C-alpha positions in Angstrom: 30.0 -12.1 18.8 26.9 -10.1 18.0 23.9 -12.2 17.4 20.5 -11.1 16.1 17.5 -13.3 16.9 14.3 -13.1 14.8 11.1 -14.9 15.5 8.4 -15.8 12.9 5.1 -14.5 14.1 2.9 -15.7 11.2 3.2 -17.2 7.7 -0.1 -16.0 6.2 -3.1 -13.8 7.1 -5.1 -16.5 9.0 -2.2 -18.2 10.7 -2.3 -19.3 14.3 -1.8 -16.5 16.8 -0.8 -18.5 19.9 2.8 -19.4 18.7 3.5 -15.7 18.1 2.2 -14.8 21.6 4.5 -17.4 23.0 7.5 -15.8 21.2 6.4 -12.3 22.4 6.2 -13.5 26.0 9.0 -16.0 26.3 11.2 -15.8 23.2 14.7 -14.4 23.6 14.4 -12.5 20.3 15.1 -9.0 19.0 12.5 -8.9 16.2 9.1 -10.6 15.8 8.1 -10.6 12.1 4.5 -11.2 11.0 4.5 -12.2 7.3 0.8 -12.2 6.3 0.4 -11.9 2.6 -0.2 -14.8 0.2 -0.6 -13.7 -3.5 -4.3 -13.2 -3.3 -4.5 -11.7 0.2 -3.9 -8.1 -0.7 -6.3 -8.1 -3.7 -9.0 -9.6 -1.4 -8.3 -6.8 1.0 -8.9 -4.2 -1.7 -12.2 -5.9 -2.4 -13.1 -5.6 1.4 -12.4 -1.9 1.2 -14.6 -1.6 -1.8 -17.4 -3.5 -0.1 -17.0 -1.7 3.2 -16.2 -4.9 5.1 -13.1 -3.6 6.9 -10.4 -0.9 6.3 -8.3 -3.3 4.3 -5.7 -4.5 6.7 -5.3 -8.1 7.8 -8.4 -9.9 9.3 -6.3 -11.0 12.3 -4.1 -7.9 12.6 -6.0 -6.5 15.6 -5.9 -9.9 17.4 -2.2 -10.3 16.8 -1.4 -6.9 18.1 -3.7 -7.3 21.2 -1.9 -10.4 22.1 1.7 -9.5 21.2 2.3 -5.8 21.2 2.4 -5.2 24.9 4.9 -8.0 25.7 7.0 -7.0 22.8 7.2 -3.4 23.9 7.8 -4.4 27.4 10.7 -6.7 26.5 12.2 -4.5 23.7 11.2 -6.7 20.8 10.6 -4.8 17.6 7.7 -5.8 15.4 7.8 -5.8 11.6 4.7 -6.8 9.5 3.2 -6.6 6.1 -0.2 -7.3 7.7 -1.1 -3.7 6.8 -2.1 -5.4 3.5 -4.1 -2.9 1.3 -4.2 -0.2 4.0 -1.1 0.0 6.3 -2.0 3.5 7.3 -5.4 2.4 8.7 -3.7 -0.5 10.5 -1.2 1.9 12.1 -3.9 4.4 13.1 -5.9 1.6 14.8 -2.8 0.4 16.6 -2.0 3.9 17.8 -5.4 4.2 19.3 -5.2 0.8 20.9 -1.8 1.7 22.5 -3.2 4.9 23.9 -6.1 2.9 25.5 -3.5 0.6 27.1 -1.3 3.5 28.2 1.5 2.2 26.0 3.8 4.2 23.9 5.6 3.3 20.6 7.0 4.8 17.4 5.0 3.3 14.6 6.4 3.4 11.0 4.1 3.2 8.0 5.7 1.9 4.7 3.7 2.8 1.6 4.2 2.9 -2.1 3.4 -0.6 -3.1 -0.1 0.3 -4.5 0.7 1.1 -8.2 -2.8 1.0 -9.6 -2.5 4.5 -10.8 0.7 3.6 -12.7 -1.0 0.9 -14.6 -4.3 2.7 -15.1 -2.5 5.8 -16.5 -0.4 3.7 -18.9 -3.1 1.1 -19.7 -3.3 1.7 -23.4 0.5 1.3 -23.8 1.0 -1.6 -21.3 -1.9 -3.7 -22.6 -1.4 -3.1 -26.3 -1.4 -6.6 -27.9 2.0 -6.2 -29.5 3.6 -5.2 -26.2 1.8 -7.0 -23.5 3.5 -10.1 -22.1 2.4 -12.2 -19.2 5.4 -13.7 -17.4 3.4 -16.4 -15.6 -0.3 -17.3 -15.0 -1.7 -17.5 -11.5 -5.2 -18.6 -12.5 -6.6 -21.4 -14.7 -8.9 -19.3 -16.8 -6.7 -16.2 -17.5 -7.9 -14.7 -20.7 -5.3 -14.1 -23.4 -6.9 -10.8 -24.7 -5.1 -8.0 -22.9 -8.0 -5.7 -23.6 -10.1 -7.6 -21.1 -7.4 -6.9 -18.4 -6.9 -3.3 -19.4 -10.6 -2.5 -19.0 -11.2 -4.3 -15.7 -8.1 -3.6 -13.5 -9.1 -3.6 -9.9 -5.7 -3.7 -8.0 -2.0 -3.5 -8.7 0.6 -4.0 -6.0 4.4 -4.1 -6.5 6.7 -6.1 -4.3 8.7 -3.6 -2.4 12.3 -4.1 -1.2 13.9 -4.0 2.3 15.2 -0.4 2.3 12.2 1.5 3.6 11.8 -1.0 6.5 15.5 -0.6 7.3 15.0 3.2 7.1 12.2 3.0 9.7 14.3 0.8 12.0 17.3 3.1 11.7 15.0 6.0 12.7 14.0 4.1 15.9 10.6 2.6 15.0 9.4 0.1 17.5 6.8 -1.2 15.0 6.9 -1.2 11.2 3.7 -1.8 9.3 3.8 -2.3 5.5 1.7 -3.6 2.7 3.1 -5.7 -0.1 6.8 -6.1 0.5 8.5 -9.2 -0.6 8.3 -11.8 2.2 12.0 -12.2 2.9 12.6 -8.4 2.7 11.3 -7.9 6.2 13.9 -10.2 7.6 16.6 -8.7 5.4 15.7 -5.3 6.8 16.1 -6.4 10.4 19.5 -7.9 9.8 20.7 -5.1 7.6 19.8 -2.6 10.3 21.2 -4.7 13.1 24.5 -5.5 11.4 24.7 -2.2 9.4 25.1 -4.0 6.1 26.3 -2.2 3.0 23.7 -1.7 0.3 25.5 -3.9 -2.3 26.8 -6.6 0.0 25.0 -9.2 -2.0 26.2 -12.2 -0.1 25.0 -10.9 3.2 21.7 -9.8 1.7 21.4 -13.3 0.2 21.9 -14.6 3.8 19.1 -12.5 5.0 17.0 -13.7 2.1 17.6 -17.3 3.1 16.7 -16.5 6.7 13.6 -14.8 5.5 12.6 -17.7 3.3 13.1 -20.2 6.1 10.9 -18.1 8.5 8.3 -16.6 6.2 6.0 -19.7 6.3 6.1 -20.0 10.1 5.4 -23.6 11.1 6.6 -25.0 7.8 10.1 -25.0 9.3 9.1 -26.5 12.6 7.2 -29.5 11.2 4.0 -28.0 10.0 2.9 -29.2 6.6 5.6 -31.9 7.0 4.2 -34.8 8.8 3.0 -37.7 6.6 2.1 -40.0 9.5 4.5 -42.7 8.2 8.1 -41.8 7.6 8.0 -38.2 8.8 6.4 -37.9 12.2 6.0 -34.8 14.2 4.9 -34.6 17.8 2.5 -32.1 19.5 1.5 -30.2 16.4 -1.4 -28.8 18.4 1.1 -26.7 20.3 3.5 -26.1 17.4 6.2 -23.5 18.0 7.2 -21.1 15.2 10.8 -20.9 14.1 13.5 -18.6 15.5 16.6 -17.6 13.5 19.8 -16.8 15.4 22.1 -14.9 13.0 25.7 -14.3 13.9 27.9 -11.5 12.6 30.3 -14.1 11.1 27.6 -15.4 8.8 26.4 -18.4 10.7 22.7 -19.0 11.0 20.9 -21.3 13.4 17.2 -22.2 13.1 15.5 -23.3 16.3 12.3 -22.9 18.3 11.1 -22.2 21.8 12.0 -25.0 24.3 8.9 -27.0 25.2 6.9 -26.0 22.1 5.5 -28.6 19.7 6.9 -29.6 16.4 10.5 -30.1 15.6 13.5 -28.5 13.8 15.6 -30.9 11.8 17.6 -30.8 8.6 14.6 -32.3 6.8 12.1 -29.7 8.0 14.5 -26.9 7.1 15.3 -28.4 3.7 11.6 -28.8 2.8 11.0 -25.1 3.5 14.2 -24.1 1.6 12.7 -25.9 -1.5 9.2 -24.5 -1.0 8.1 -22.3 -3.9 11.6 -22.1 -5.4 11.7 -22.5 -9.1 15.4 -22.1 -9.6 18.0 -22.9 -6.9 20.7 -21.0 -8.8 18.6 -17.8 -9.1 16.1 -17.1 -6.4 14.9 -13.6 -7.5 13.8 -11.1 -4.9 13.6 -7.3 -5.0 16.8 -7.2 -2.9 19.1 -9.8 -4.4 19.3 -12.8 -6.7 20.3 -15.5 -4.3 21.8 -18.9 -5.0 20.1 -21.4 -2.8 22.1 -24.2 -4.3 25.1 -23.2 -2.2 23.2 -23.5 1.1 24.2 -26.2 3.5 22.4 -27.5 6.6 23.6 -29.6 9.5 22.0 -30.7 12.8 23.5 -28.8 15.7 21.6 -30.3 18.6 18.0 -31.0 19.4 15.7 -28.7 17.5 18.7 -26.7 16.2 20.0 -26.6 12.6 23.0 -24.7 11.4 22.7 -23.1 7.9 25.7 -21.8 6.0 26.7 -21.1 2.4 25.1 -17.8 1.3 25.9 -16.3 -2.1 24.0 -13.7 -4.1 24.4 -11.3 -7.0 23.0 -7.9 -8.0 19.3 -7.4 -7.6 17.0 -7.2 -10.7 16.3 -4.0 -12.4 12.5 -4.6 -12.5 10.1 -5.4 -9.7 7.3 -7.9 -9.7 3.7 -6.6 -9.7 0.5 -8.6 -9.0 -2.3 -7.1 -10.9 -5.9 -8.2 -10.2 -8.8 -7.6 -12.6 -12.5 -8.5 -12.7 -13.5 -11.2 -15.2 -16.9 -12.6 -14.3 -18.0 -15.0 -11.5 -16.8 -18.3 -10.3 -19.4 -21.0 -10.1 -18.8 -24.2 -8.1 -21.4 -27.0 -8.0 -21.1 -30.3 -6.3 -23.1 -33.5 -5.6 -21.8 -36.6 -3.8 -22.4 -40.3 -4.3 -21.7 -43.3 -2.1 -21.7 -47.1 -2.5 -21.5 -49.5 -5.4 -21.5 -47.8 -8.9 -20.8 -44.4 -7.3 -18.5 -43.5 -10.2 -21.0 -44.6 -12.9 -23.8 -42.6 -11.2 -21.6 -39.5 -10.9 -20.5 -39.8 -14.5 -24.2 -40.1 -15.6 -24.9 -36.9 -13.7 -22.0 -35.2 -15.5 -23.3 -36.3 -18.9 -26.9 -35.1 -18.2 -25.6 -31.8 -16.8 -23.5 -31.3 -19.9 -26.6 -31.7 -22.1 -28.7 -29.4 -19.9 -26.1 -26.7 -20.1 -26.9 -26.2 -23.7 -29.8 -24.0 -22.5 -27.3 -21.4 -21.3 -25.7 -20.7 -24.6 -22.4 -18.7 -24.4 -22.8 -17.4 -20.9 -20.3 -19.9 -19.6 -16.8 -18.9 -20.6 -14.8 -21.8 -19.2 -15.6 -24.9 -17.2 -14.2 -28.2 -15.9 -15.8 -31.5 -14.7 -14.1 -33.3 -11.8 -14.6 -36.6 -10.1 -12.9 -36.7 -6.7 -10.8 -33.7 -8.0 -9.7 -35.5 -11.2 -10.9 -35.6 -14.8 -13.1 -38.6 -15.4 -10.5 -40.7 -17.2 -7.9 -40.0 -14.5 -10.3 -40.8 -11.7 -11.1 -44.2 -13.3 -7.4 -45.0 -13.4 -7.0 -43.9 -9.8 -9.9 -46.2 -8.7 -12.4 -47.8 -11.2 -15.0 -48.6 -8.4 -14.7 -46.1 -5.5 -17.3 -46.2 -2.8 -17.4 -42.4 -2.6 -17.3 -39.9 -5.5 -17.8 -36.1 -5.4 -18.9 -34.7 -8.7 -17.7 -31.1 -9.0 -18.4 -28.7 -11.8 -16.5 -25.4 -11.8 -17.1 -22.6 -14.3 -16.5 -18.9 -15.0 -19.7 -17.2 -16.0 -20.1 -13.6 -17.3 -22.5 -12.1 -14.7 -23.6 -13.0 -11.2 -27.2 -13.2 -12.4 -26.3 -15.8 -15.0 -24.1 -17.8 -12.6 -26.9 -17.9 -10.0 -29.3 -19.1 -12.8 -27.0 -21.9 -13.6 -26.7 -22.8 -9.9 -30.5 -22.9 -9.5 -30.7 -25.2 -12.5 -28.3 -27.7 -11.0 -30.4 -28.0 -7.8 -32.9 -29.9 -9.8 -30.6 -32.9 -9.6 -31.8 -33.5 -6.0 -34.8 -35.3 -7.6 -33.9 -35.7 -11.2 -30.4 -37.2 -11.4 -28.9 -40.6 -10.7 -30.0 -42.2 -7.5 -28.3 -41.8 -4.2 -26.9 -38.2 -4.8 -26.6 -36.1 -1.7 -24.8 -33.2 -0.1 -25.5 -30.8 -3.0 -23.6 -27.5 -2.9 -23.7 -24.4 -5.0 -21.4 -21.4 -4.6 -21.1 -18.2 -6.7 -18.3 -15.8 -6.0 -16.6 -12.9 -7.8 -13.8 -14.1 -10.2 -10.7 -11.8 -10.1 -7.7 -13.4 -11.7 -4.3 -12.3 -10.7 -1.4 -11.9 -13.2 2.2 -11.2 -12.5 3.8 -8.4 -14.4 6.9 -6.3 -13.9 7.7 -2.6 -13.8 10.9 -0.5 -13.7 12.4 -0.2 -10.2 12.9 3.5 -10.8 9.2 4.1 -11.3 8.4 2.8 -7.8 8.1 5.5 -5.1 8.2 3.9 -1.6 7.8 6.1 1.5 8.0 6.0 5.2 6.0 8.1 7.7 5.6 7.8 11.5 3.0 7.9 14.2 3.9 8.5 17.8 1.5 6.6 20.0 1.0 7.0 23.7 3.0 9.1 26.2 
């Protein structure tokens, strides 16, 4: 029976590289998929382009390719990644140059079309009209309700693409596919749809690919990472954690495993925790490719570090696609001072009270703020521990301009000598504040495309 094996190469932009290299060199896999985009990642990449920091692809993209591309090409493993982030073409061009230097050849596919800033900029007056604008969910604590603020300060907009352009690239013989913002599971769906030649509307099989993608998209989550609690859930050798491998059979059976000898573990519990991760509805897990029913999924142990996954159902994909839109809205200010010993909470609260009074000098420059004591509001912190021996007072705010934020930070530094006794470890940080909001746009208005670079001989 035909079996397709997919390895997880990363779960976010800054993920460990060594487990992916192990898969490239030792894994009996057909595809190595690098999922590298959290919700903020691509927007931050746009800012790096603006600031001239780098071309806009992933910060570890080059290292991943240096370590993994040669063994993958040598062993016939095809690479799929969204680590192209805000500039997949630049990533592909760098990689083509690197391959030439190494006397390696490959067909590189570039998937574009996720950058929809022009779409929203051209329709800003209509989309952000108060009577029409609807925010489906908020990603940031201080998201303004006035859509005019968003309309006038849009800095990025990326739609979550579907699996089809990646499958198109694989069908055309691409050895490496580099994309920007595609939905995380879509890269895995594309590999399976290509390998098994799935029909476009075979919703149950596409749901199977989506479950596989969801179980592998966070790399070590499925092999014991972010799982161990040091009490009831123990995991050995996390320092050498192995990333998961999915073995998918033509009859619809899926097995999750990892490289023999690697750290971590694969059990029903680790798989189920990842299955639940970031899922708001087990009956309707919505992706650009399908609406999957995770409630039908069943897992059972099938040997050491091997779990069988079955029960995949799905229904027709949504008519609209999710967009993450970033806009500029002032500057984040974070201030902290720490107290130790007896009366630490009382001294920290005194500092908060004094700081609140001194902030009156700054008028309406501060748009939103929060006072935290060991990451909790004061009343909640007291309930947690009325007499802790360590308290971090933290003040966070959104301030209109960088100059104003830096002025507030300088004022806080006076507490080194003028606050409650025993304060130390003072920190101040000012950073650009760019909230992200999720919107939708009609699928038919998205124009994805695939182009190719022939690298090497």
